[in-house]
Biopython code that builds the backbone (N, CA, C, O; Angstrom):
import numpy as np
from Bio.PDB.StructureBuilder import StructureBuilder

atoms = [
    (1, "MET", "N", (5.123, -1.370, 0.413)),
    (1, "MET", "CA", (4.236, -1.305, 1.562)),
    (1, "MET", "C", (3.853, -2.734, 1.944)),
    (1, "MET", "O", (3.462, -3.529, 1.089)),
    (2, "ILE", "N", (3.966, -3.046, 3.209)),
    (2, "ILE", "CA", (3.543, -4.346, 3.725)),
    (2, "ILE", "C", (2.200, -4.148, 4.428)),
    (2, "ILE", "O", (2.003, -3.166, 5.144)),
    (3, "VAL", "N", (1.284, -5.087, 4.217)),
    (3, "VAL", "CA", (-0.007, -5.071, 4.909)),
    (3, "VAL", "C", (-0.156, -6.414, 5.609)),
    (3, "VAL", "O", (0.031, -7.462, 4.991)),
    (4, "ASP", "N", (-0.490, -6.389, 6.892)),
    (4, "ASP", "CA", (-0.615, -7.622, 7.678)),
    (4, "ASP", "C", (-1.835, -7.511, 8.577)),
    (4, "ASP", "O", (-2.320, -6.414, 8.852)),
    (5, "ASP", "N", (-2.328, -8.668, 9.036)),
    (5, "ASP", "CA", (-3.515, -8.656, 9.888)),
    (5, "ASP", "C", (-3.192, -8.259, 11.325)),
    (5, "ASP", "O", (-3.975, -7.555, 11.962)),
    (6, "ALA", "N", (-2.040, -8.707, 11.842)),
    (6, "ALA", "CA", (-1.703, -8.423, 13.239)),
    (6, "ALA", "C", (-0.196, -8.454, 13.435)),
    (6, "ALA", "O", (0.531, -9.100, 12.681)),
    (7, "VAL", "N", (0.258, -7.748, 14.457)),
    (7, "VAL", "CA", (1.662, -7.817, 14.858)),
    (7, "VAL", "C", (1.691, -7.995, 16.366)),
    (7, "VAL", "O", (1.069, -7.231, 17.104)),
    (8, "SER", "N", (2.423, -9.018, 16.824)),
    (8, "SER", "CA", (2.568, -9.236, 18.270)),
    (8, "SER", "C", (4.040, -9.444, 18.621)),
    (8, "SER", "O", (4.626, -8.613, 19.315)),
    (9, "SER", "N", (4.642, -10.524, 18.162)),
    (9, "SER", "CA", (6.067, -10.734, 18.465)),
    (9, "SER", "C", (6.956, -9.983, 17.480)),
    (9, "SER", "O", (8.078, -9.611, 17.823)),
    (10, "GLY", "N", (6.471, -9.755, 16.266)),
    (10, "GLY", "CA", (7.247, -9.073, 15.241)),
    (10, "GLY", "C", (8.089, -9.987, 14.373)),
    (10, "GLY", "O", (8.690, -9.528, 13.402)),
    (11, "LYS", "N", (8.147, -11.277, 14.700)),
    (11, "LYS", "CA", (9.014, -12.208, 13.958)),
    (11, "LYS", "C", (8.573, -12.381, 12.506)),
    (11, "LYS", "O", (9.407, -12.341, 11.601)),
    (12, "THR", "N", (7.285, -12.569, 12.273)),
    (12, "THR", "CA", (6.796, -12.761, 10.910)),
    (12, "THR", "C", (6.957, -11.485, 10.100)),
    (12, "THR", "O", (7.378, -11.530, 8.944)),
    (13, "LEU", "N", (6.630, -10.362, 10.690)),
    (13, "LEU", "CA", (6.768, -9.082, 10.002)),
    (13, "LEU", "C", (8.230, -8.811, 9.659)),
    (13, "LEU", "O", (8.525, -8.355, 8.554)),
    (14, "LYS", "N", (9.142, -9.081, 10.579)),
    (14, "LYS", "CA", (10.572, -8.872, 10.328)),
    (14, "LYS", "C", (11.064, -9.774, 9.201)),
    (14, "LYS", "O", (11.831, -9.332, 8.346)),
    (15, "ALA", "N", (10.630, -11.033, 9.190)),
    (15, "ALA", "CA", (11.047, -11.960, 8.126)),
    (15, "ALA", "C", (10.580, -11.459, 6.762)),
    (15, "ALA", "O", (11.346, -11.488, 5.798)),
    (16, "SER", "N", (9.342, -11.004, 6.671)),
    (16, "SER", "CA", (8.817, -10.467, 5.419)),
    (16, "SER", "C", (9.591, -9.219, 4.990)),
    (16, "SER", "O", (9.965, -9.070, 3.827)),
    (17, "TRP", "N", (9.814, -8.352, 5.931)),
    (17, "TRP", "CA", (10.510, -7.090, 5.676)),
    (17, "TRP", "C", (11.933, -7.369, 5.198)),
    (17, "TRP", "O", (12.378, -6.813, 4.194)),
    (18, "ASP", "N", (12.642, -8.233, 5.924)),
    (18, "ASP", "CA", (14.018, -8.571, 5.553)),
    (18, "ASP", "C", (14.092, -9.216, 4.172)),
    (18, "ASP", "O", (15.003, -8.924, 3.397)),
    (19, "PHE", "N", (13.134, -10.094, 3.862)),
    (19, "PHE", "CA", (13.111, -10.738, 2.552)),
    (19, "PHE", "C", (12.932, -9.702, 1.442)),
    (19, "PHE", "O", (13.669, -9.709, 0.456)),
    (20, "LEU", "N", (11.963, -8.826, 1.603)),
    (20, "LEU", "CA", (11.713, -7.814, 0.580)),
    (20, "LEU", "C", (12.943, -6.935, 0.353)),
    (20, "LEU", "O", (13.281, -6.622, -0.788)),
    (21, "GLU", "N", (13.605, -6.542, 1.426)),
    (21, "GLU", "CA", (14.813, -5.731, 1.287)),
    (21, "GLU", "C", (15.943, -6.530, 0.635)),
    (21, "GLU", "O", (16.727, -5.975, -0.136)),
    (22, "ALA", "N", (16.033, -7.816, 0.935)),
    (22, "ALA", "CA", (17.081, -8.665, 0.369)),
    (22, "ALA", "C", (16.949, -8.825, -1.143)),
    (22, "ALA", "O", (17.949, -9.022, -1.834)),
    (23, "VAL", "N", (15.731, -8.741, -1.659)),
    (23, "VAL", "CA", (15.535, -8.866, -3.103)),
    (23, "VAL", "C", (15.458, -7.503, -3.790)),
    (23, "VAL", "O", (15.080, -7.409, -4.958)),
    (24, "GLY", "N", (15.816, -6.455, -3.061)),
    (24, "GLY", "CA", (15.945, -5.134, -3.666)),
    (24, "GLY", "C", (14.786, -4.181, -3.497)),
    (24, "GLY", "O", (14.802, -3.095, -4.077)),
    (25, "CYS", "N", (13.782, -4.548, -2.722)),
    (25, "CYS", "CA", (12.640, -3.659, -2.494)),
    (25, "CYS", "C", (12.950, -2.659, -1.384)),
    (25, "CYS", "O", (13.700, -2.953, -0.453)),
    (26, "GLU", "N", (12.367, -1.489, -1.502)),
    (26, "GLU", "CA", (12.434, -0.511, -0.423)),
    (26, "GLU", "C", (11.072, -0.492, 0.257)),
    (26, "GLU", "O", (10.079, -0.091, -0.350)),
    (27, "VAL", "N", (11.021, -0.918, 1.501)),
    (27, "VAL", "CA", (9.763, -0.923, 2.254)),
    (27, "VAL", "C", (9.584, 0.468, 2.847)),
    (27, "VAL", "O", (10.387, 0.914, 3.666)),
    (28, "VAL", "N", (8.526, 1.143, 2.426)),
    (28, "VAL", "CA", (8.304, 2.513, 2.888)),
    (28, "VAL", "C", (7.377, 2.582, 4.095)),
    (28, "VAL", "O", (7.274, 3.620, 4.748)),
    (29, "GLY", "N", (6.701, 1.468, 4.388)),
    (29, "GLY", "CA", (5.811, 1.456, 5.535)),
    (29, "GLY", "C", (5.104, 0.126, 5.666)),
    (29, "GLY", "O", (5.210, -0.747, 4.805)),
    (30, "CYS", "N", (4.375, -0.011, 6.770)),
    (30, "CYS", "CA", (3.642, -1.236, 7.048)),
    (30, "CYS", "C", (2.335, -0.867, 7.743)),
    (30, "CYS", "O", (2.317, -0.082, 8.691)),
    (31, "GLY", "N", (1.256, -1.443, 7.259)),
    (31, "GLY", "CA", (-0.042, -1.250, 7.892)),
    (31, "GLY", "C", (-0.539, -2.565, 8.452)),
    (31, "GLY", "O", (-0.563, -3.575, 7.749)),
    (32, "VAL", "N", (-0.934, -2.561, 9.705)),
    (32, "VAL", "CA", (-1.502, -3.756, 10.326)),
    (32, "VAL", "C", (-2.866, -3.398, 10.902)),
    (32, "VAL", "O", (-3.114, -2.256, 11.290)),
    (33, "VAL", "N", (-3.734, -4.382, 10.947)),
    (33, "VAL", "CA", (-5.058, -4.141, 11.503)),
    (33, "VAL", "C", (-4.980, -4.092, 13.024)),
    (33, "VAL", "O", (-5.530, -3.187, 13.652)),
    (34, "MET", "N", (-4.287, -5.083, 13.619)),
    (34, "MET", "CA", (-4.298, -5.245, 15.069)),
    (34, "MET", "C", (-2.883, -5.192, 15.650)),
    (34, "MET", "O", (-2.028, -5.998, 15.284)),
    (35, "ASN", "N", (-2.645, -4.264, 16.533)),
    (35, "ASN", "CA", (-1.387, -4.158, 17.259)),
    (35, "ASN", "C", (-1.573, -4.856, 18.611)),
    (35, "ASN", "O", (-2.386, -4.428, 19.430)),
    (36, "GLN", "N", (-0.815, -5.930, 18.834)),
    (36, "GLN", "CA", (-0.944, -6.686, 20.082)),
    (36, "GLN", "C", (0.322, -6.529, 20.919)),
    (36, "GLN", "O", (1.246, -7.336, 20.819)),
    (37, "GLY", "N", (0.357, -5.497, 21.734)),
    (37, "GLY", "CA", (1.497, -5.271, 22.615)),
    (37, "GLY", "C", (2.588, -4.458, 21.950)),
    (37, "GLY", "O", (2.358, -3.802, 20.934)),
    (38, "SER", "N", (3.791, -4.505, 22.536)),
    (38, "SER", "CA", (4.892, -3.696, 22.004)),
    (38, "SER", "C", (6.190, -4.484, 21.846)),
    (38, "SER", "O", (7.219, -3.903, 21.502)),
    (39, "ARG", "N", (6.160, -5.803, 22.091)),
    (39, "ARG", "CA", (7.378, -6.619, 21.945)),
    (39, "ARG", "C", (7.957, -6.507, 20.544)),
    (39, "ARG", "O", (9.176, -6.547, 20.372)),
    (40, "TRP", "N", (7.105, -6.368, 19.549)),
    (40, "TRP", "CA", (7.527, -6.323, 18.152)),
    (40, "TRP", "C", (8.448, -5.147, 17.867)),
    (40, "TRP", "O", (9.273, -5.223, 16.956)),
    (41, "LYS", "N", (8.328, -4.071, 18.618)),
    (41, "LYS", "CA", (9.157, -2.893, 18.363)),
    (41, "LYS", "C", (10.640, -3.200, 18.556)),
    (41, "LYS", "O", (11.474, -2.721, 17.787)),
    (42, "GLY", "N", (10.977, -3.992, 19.572)),
    (42, "GLY", "CA", (12.358, -4.382, 19.797)),
    (42, "GLY", "C", (12.878, -5.322, 18.723)),
    (42, "GLY", "O", (14.058, -5.273, 18.374)),
    (43, "VAL", "N", (12.011, -6.176, 18.197)),
    (43, "VAL", "CA", (12.399, -7.123, 17.146)),
    (43, "VAL", "C", (12.682, -6.379, 15.845)),
    (43, "VAL", "O", (13.657, -6.674, 15.154)),
    (44, "LEU", "N", (11.828, -5.416, 15.514)),
    (44, "LEU", "CA", (12.002, -4.676, 14.267)),
    (44, "LEU", "C", (13.100, -3.634, 14.342)),
    (44, "LEU", "O", (13.748, -3.348, 13.336)),
    (45, "GLY", "N", (13.317, -3.067, 15.502)),
    (45, "GLY", "CA", (14.250, -1.960, 15.630)),
    (45, "GLY", "C", (13.521, -0.640, 15.451)),
    (45, "GLY", "O", (12.426, -0.583, 14.892)),
    (46, "GLU", "N", (14.147, 0.408, 15.932)),
    (46, "GLU", "CA", (13.506, 1.723, 15.992)),
    (46, "GLU", "C", (13.099, 2.258, 14.616)),
    (46, "GLU", "O", (11.993, 2.774, 14.457)),
    (47, "GLU", "N", (13.980, 2.139, 13.628)),
    (47, "GLU", "CA", (13.684, 2.703, 12.305)),
    (47, "GLU", "C", (12.470, 2.036, 11.659)),
    (47, "GLU", "O", (11.557, 2.718, 11.192)),
    (48, "LYS", "N", (12.462, 0.701, 11.635)),
    (48, "LYS", "CA", (11.348, -0.015, 11.017)),
    (48, "LYS", "C", (10.073, 0.151, 11.832)),
    (48, "LYS", "O", (8.998, 0.342, 11.263)),
    (49, "ALA", "N", (10.177, 0.082, 13.156)),
    (49, "ALA", "CA", (8.996, 0.220, 14.015)),
    (49, "ALA", "C", (8.315, 1.565, 13.802)),
    (49, "ALA", "O", (7.096, 1.676, 13.928)),
    (50, "GLY", "N", (9.096, 2.576, 13.483)),
    (50, "GLY", "CA", (8.539, 3.896, 13.221)),
    (50, "GLY", "C", (7.725, 3.967, 11.944)),
    (50, "GLY", "O", (6.991, 4.933, 11.731)),
    (51, "LYS", "N", (7.842, 2.960, 11.090)),
    (51, "LYS", "CA", (7.108, 2.930, 9.823)),
    (51, "LYS", "C", (5.843, 2.069, 9.898)),
    (51, "LYS", "O", (5.180, 1.853, 8.884)),
    (52, "VAL", "N", (5.507, 1.578, 11.099)),
    (52, "VAL", "CA", (4.341, 0.701, 11.262)),
    (52, "VAL", "C", (3.157, 1.511, 11.790)),
    (52, "VAL", "O", (3.281, 2.238, 12.776)),
    (53, "CYS", "N", (2.018, 1.379, 11.128)),
    (53, "CYS", "CA", (0.762, 2.009, 11.561)),
    (53, "CYS", "C", (-0.275, 0.917, 11.748)),
    (53, "CYS", "O", (-0.233, -0.098, 11.053)),
    (54, "TRP", "N", (-1.207, 1.107, 12.678)),
    (54, "TRP", "CA", (-2.232, 0.107, 12.938)),
    (54, "TRP", "C", (-3.585, 0.755, 13.114)),
    (54, "TRP", "O", (-3.697, 1.953, 13.378)),
    (55, "VAL", "N", (-4.624, -0.074, 12.961)),
    (55, "VAL", "CA", (-5.999, 0.404, 13.069)),
    (55, "VAL", "C", (-6.446, 0.452, 14.524)),
    (55, "VAL", "O", (-7.006, 1.451, 14.974)),
    (56, "PHE", "N", (-6.194, -0.646, 15.270)),
    (56, "PHE", "CA", (-6.564, -0.646, 16.687)),
    (56, "PHE", "C", (-5.633, -1.543, 17.487)),
    (56, "PHE", "O", (-4.938, -2.400, 16.940)),
    (57, "GLU", "N", (-5.638, -1.322, 18.795)),
    (57, "GLU", "CA", (-4.823, -2.127, 19.700)),
    (57, "GLU", "C", (-5.690, -3.168, 20.383)),
    (57, "GLU", "O", (-6.822, -2.896, 20.783)),
    (58, "CYS", "N", (-5.144, -4.349, 20.505)),
    (58, "CYS", "CA", (-5.836, -5.462, 21.130)),
    (58, "CYS", "C", (-4.824, -6.164, 22.024)),
    (58, "CYS", "O", (-3.708, -6.437, 21.582)),
    (59, "PRO", "N", (-5.177, -6.459, 23.252)),
    (59, "PRO", "CA", (-4.199, -7.126, 24.111)),
    (59, "PRO", "C", (-3.866, -8.525, 23.606)),
    (59, "PRO", "O", (-4.703, -9.193, 22.998)),
    (60, "LEU", "N", (-2.651, -8.956, 23.861)),
    (60, "LEU", "CA", (-2.233, -10.317, 23.563)),
    (60, "LEU", "C", (-2.747, -11.189, 24.701)),
    (60, "LEU", "O", (-2.458, -10.918, 25.866)),
    (61, "LEU", "N", (-3.499, -12.225, 24.377)),
    (61, "LEU", "CA", (-4.154, -13.038, 25.396)),
    (61, "LEU", "C", (-3.472, -14.383, 25.595)),
    (61, "LEU", "O", (-2.772, -14.879, 24.712)),
    (62, "LYS", "N", (-3.688, -14.966, 26.772)),
    (62, "LYS", "CA", (-3.226, -16.327, 27.053)),
    (62, "LYS", "C", (-4.386, -17.106, 27.655)),
    (62, "LYS", "O", (-5.255, -16.551, 28.326)),
    (63, "ARG", "N", (-4.374, -18.401, 27.396)),
    (63, "ARG", "CA", (-5.423, -19.290, 27.913)),
    (63, "ARG", "C", (-5.147, -19.582, 29.381)),
    (63, "ARG", "O", (-4.024, -19.931, 29.747)),
    (64, "VAL", "N", (-6.160, -19.443, 30.214)),
    (64, "VAL", "CA", (-6.084, -19.809, 31.633)),
    (64, "VAL", "C", (-7.236, -20.765, 31.928)),
    (64, "VAL", "O", (-8.124, -20.949, 31.096)),
    (65, "ASP", "N", (-7.219, -21.369, 33.107)),
    (65, "ASP", "CA", (-8.211, -22.399, 33.441)),
    (65, "ASP", "C", (-9.664, -21.949, 33.246)),
    (65, "ASP", "O", (-10.493, -22.723, 32.768)),
    (66, "ASP", "N", (-9.970, -20.715, 33.609)),
    (66, "ASP", "CA", (-11.364, -20.285, 33.527)),
    (66, "ASP", "C", (-11.639, -19.348, 32.340)),
    (66, "ASP", "O", (-12.626, -18.612, 32.344)),
    (67, "GLY", "N", (-10.763, -19.380, 31.327)),
    (67, "GLY", "CA", (-11.011, -18.548, 30.140)),
    (67, "GLY", "C", (-9.734, -17.957, 29.576)),
    (67, "GLY", "O", (-8.808, -18.689, 29.228)),
    (68, "TRP", "N", (-9.680, -16.625, 29.483)),
    (68, "TRP", "CA", (-8.551, -15.908, 28.895)),
    (68, "TRP", "C", (-8.099, -14.792, 29.822)),
    (68, "TRP", "O", (-8.892, -14.240, 30.584)),
    (69, "ASP", "N", (-6.807, -14.465, 29.746)),
    (69, "ASP", "CA", (-6.231, -13.386, 30.535)),
    (69, "ASP", "C", (-5.217, -12.663, 29.648)),
    (69, "ASP", "O", (-4.731, -13.223, 28.665)),
    (70, "VAL", "N", (-4.906, -11.436, 29.995)),
    (70, "VAL", "CA", (-3.932, -10.671, 29.238)),
    (70, "VAL", "C", (-2.535, -11.222, 29.500)),
    (70, "VAL", "O", (-2.131, -11.412, 30.647)),
    (71, "ARG", "N", (-1.802, -11.475, 28.404)),
    (71, "ARG", "CA", (-0.426, -11.945, 28.518)),
    (71, "ARG", "C", (0.472, -10.739, 28.761)),
    (71, "ARG", "O", (0.306, -9.698, 28.124)),
    (72, "GLU", "N", (1.401, -10.875, 29.659)),
    (72, "GLU", "CA", (2.344, -9.770, 29.965)),
    (72, "GLU", "C", (3.374, -9.625, 28.887)),
    (72, "GLU", "O", (4.241, -8.756, 28.975)),
]
sb = StructureBuilder()
sb.init_structure("model")
sb.init_model(0)
sb.init_chain("A")
sb.init_seg("    ")
for serial, (resi, resn, name, xyz) in enumerate(atoms, 1):
    if name == "N":
        sb.init_residue(resn, " ", resi, " ")
    sb.init_atom(name, np.array(xyz, "f"), 0.0, 1.0, " ", f" {name:<3s}", serial, name[0])
structure = sb.get_structure()
């Protein structure tokens, strides 16, 4: 089981997942606190993405001149 604070791009989660599988572990699921968007689903692929659960969704933000805005 992998536990992470947030998933947005999916790159860090995929690297961890791939490493664990490469050394012989079977990852049965992943729990994250914050789901930021859905780009990560394409990075992980359908099978792995189906094993990810999260506590709440939070938009991925970007800095703009007068504060913050939701990143597309």
